[in-house]
C-alpha positions as CSV (number, residue, x, y, z in Angstrom):
1,X,132.7,92.4,161.3
2,X,130.8,93.0,158.7
3,X,129.6,96.3,158.9
4,X,132.8,97.5,160.5
5,X,133.9,96.7,157.2
6,X,131.0,98.1,155.3
7,X,131.2,101.1,157.3
8,X,134.9,102.0,156.7
9,X,135.0,103.2,153.4
10,X,132.8,105.2,150.9
11,X,133.8,102.5,148.1
12,X,133.1,99.1,150.1
13,X,129.4,97.8,149.4
14,X,127.4,94.8,150.1
15,X,128.5,92.0,147.8
16,X,124.7,91.2,147.3
17,X,124.1,94.3,146.1
18,X,127.0,93.7,143.3
19,X,126.1,93.0,139.8
20,X,127.5,89.6,139.9
21,X,126.0,89.0,143.2
22,X,123.5,86.4,141.2
23,X,126.5,84.6,140.1
24,X,128.6,84.2,143.2
25,X,128.2,84.9,146.8
26,X,130.7,87.6,148.1
27,X,130.9,89.3,151.3
28,X,131.9,92.8,150.0
29,X,133.2,94.8,146.8
30,X,135.8,97.1,146.4
31,X,135.0,99.5,144.2
32,X,137.4,102.4,143.8
33,X,138.2,104.5,141.0
34,X,141.1,103.3,138.8
35,X,141.7,100.3,140.4
36,X,140.4,96.5,139.4
37,X,136.8,95.9,141.4
38,X,137.5,93.3,144.2
39,X,135.5,90.8,145.7
40,X,136.2,90.0,149.1
41,X,134.9,87.1,151.7
42,X,135.0,88.0,154.9
43,X,136.6,85.3,157.4
44,X,136.5,86.6,161.2
45,X,139.0,85.0,162.3
46,X,142.8,83.3,161.3
47,X,141.1,79.5,162.3
48,X,137.5,80.2,160.1
49,X,138.0,78.0,157.4
50,X,138.3,74.5,156.1
51,X,139.2,72.1,153.3
52,X,135.7,72.1,151.9
53,X,135.6,75.5,152.2
54,X,138.5,76.2,150.4
55,X,137.9,74.0,147.2
56,X,134.8,76.2,147.3
57,X,136.1,79.8,147.0
58,X,138.8,78.7,144.8
59,X,136.7,78.3,142.2
60,X,134.4,81.2,143.2
61,X,138.0,83.3,142.9
62,X,138.8,81.6,139.2
63,X,135.6,82.8,138.8
64,X,135.8,86.1,139.4
65,X,139.2,86.5,137.7
66,X,137.9,85.2,134.4
67,X,135.6,88.2,134.6
68,X,138.7,90.3,134.8
69,X,138.2,91.2,138.3
70,X,140.5,90.3,141.7
71,X,139.1,88.0,144.8
72,X,140.4,87.3,148.1
73,X,139.7,85.4,151.5
74,X,140.0,88.0,153.8
75,X,140.7,87.5,157.9
76,X,139.5,90.5,159.9
77,X,142.9,90.0,162.2
78,X,145.8,88.2,162.3
79,X,149.3,88.1,160.4
80,X,150.3,85.8,157.5
81,X,152.8,84.4,158.9
82,X,150.5,83.0,162.2
83,X,150.9,79.4,161.5
84,X,147.1,78.4,161.7
85,X,145.2,75.2,160.7
86,X,143.4,77.9,158.1
87,X,146.8,79.0,156.7
88,X,148.5,75.6,155.9
89,X,145.1,74.9,154.3
90,X,145.4,78.2,152.6
91,X,149.0,77.5,151.2
92,X,148.1,73.8,150.2
93,X,145.0,74.1,148.3
94,X,144.6,77.5,147.0
95,X,147.3,78.9,144.6
96,X,149.0,81.8,144.8
97,X,147.5,82.0,148.5
98,X,149.8,84.5,148.7
99,X,148.2,87.0,146.1
100,X,144.3,85.9,146.9
101,X,144.1,86.5,150.6
102,X,144.3,89.7,152.6
103,X,144.8,89.2,156.2
104,X,144.4,91.2,159.5
105,X,146.3,94.7,158.9
106,X,146.5,93.8,155.2
107,X,142.6,94.1,154.8
108,X,142.2,97.1,156.1
109,X,144.9,98.9,154.8
110,X,143.5,97.7,151.3
111,X,139.5,98.9,152.5
112,X,140.7,102.2,153.4
113,X,144.3,103.4,152.4
114,X,145.1,104.1,155.8
115,X,147.9,102.6,157.2
116,X,147.1,102.5,160.9
117,X,143.1,102.4,160.3
118,X,143.4,98.7,162.1
119,X,144.5,101.0,165.0
120,X,142.2,103.0,164.8
121,X,139.7,101.0,164.4
122,X,141.0,98.9,167.9
123,X,141.2,102.2,169.5
124,X,137.6,103.3,168.3
125,X,136.4,99.7,170.0
126,X,137.9,100.2,173.3
127,X,136.2,103.2,173.7
128,X,133.0,101.9,173.0
129,X,133.5,98.7,175.2
130,X,134.5,101.2,177.7
131,X,131.3,103.0,177.6
132,X,129.2,100.3,177.0
133,X,130.8,98.2,180.0
134,X,131.4,101.1,182.5
135,X,133.9,99.9,185.0
136,X,133.6,96.2,183.9
137,X,136.1,94.4,182.2
138,X,135.4,91.4,180.0
139,X,136.6,89.1,182.5
140,X,134.2,91.0,185.4
141,X,131.1,90.1,182.9
142,X,132.2,86.6,182.1
143,X,132.2,86.1,186.0
144,X,129.0,87.5,187.0
145,X,128.0,84.9,184.6
146,X,129.4,82.2,186.0
147,X,127.6,82.2,189.2
148,X,123.9,82.0,187.9
149,X,125.3,78.7,185.4
150,X,126.7,76.9,188.1
151,X,123.3,77.2,190.5
152,X,121.4,76.2,187.3
153,X,123.8,73.5,186.6
154,X,123.6,72.5,190.3
155,X,119.9,72.5,190.4
156,X,119.7,69.5,187.5
157,X,122.9,67.5,188.4
158,X,124.0,65.8,190.9
159,X,127.1,65.6,189.5
160,X,129.7,66.1,186.2
161,X,128.3,62.2,186.1
162,X,124.9,63.1,186.2
163,X,125.4,65.4,183.4
164,X,127.6,63.1,181.5
165,X,125.4,60.3,181.4
166,X,122.2,62.3,180.6
167,X,123.9,63.1,177.3
168,X,122.8,59.5,175.7
């Protein structure tokens, strides 16, 4: 996902390459002309952060804001109104969470200034997956992997009880 983000715009670059990269750890930095530089921590999904991480990112966000810049926790997909565990934690432990997060479409618009970039991205990913997967669907690919796994499991265990007993 980070590569997709890095290639989304000319103003997006690796956080570790930034001048504050040694002070804090950020995935990407967005530096557009006439705008305040922004630091982003990228989360690949909508339930990809816990309470301890939020406390850590809160400190990092405050450090960046003290430098006069902006900082965000960003989710690559989802919606702000999604009732996820992560969103509940963000509401509880990240003051002004609405202004310090970019969720789903908001992230892609922020990176590209293109209201429809998320749609273009999905179309591109679907096109690439059709090319790579030929005529198979993702379900077909999964089904083709199940049978060898079942054979391997059966060669090692006579039952689920055997499997569970092997764990301890």
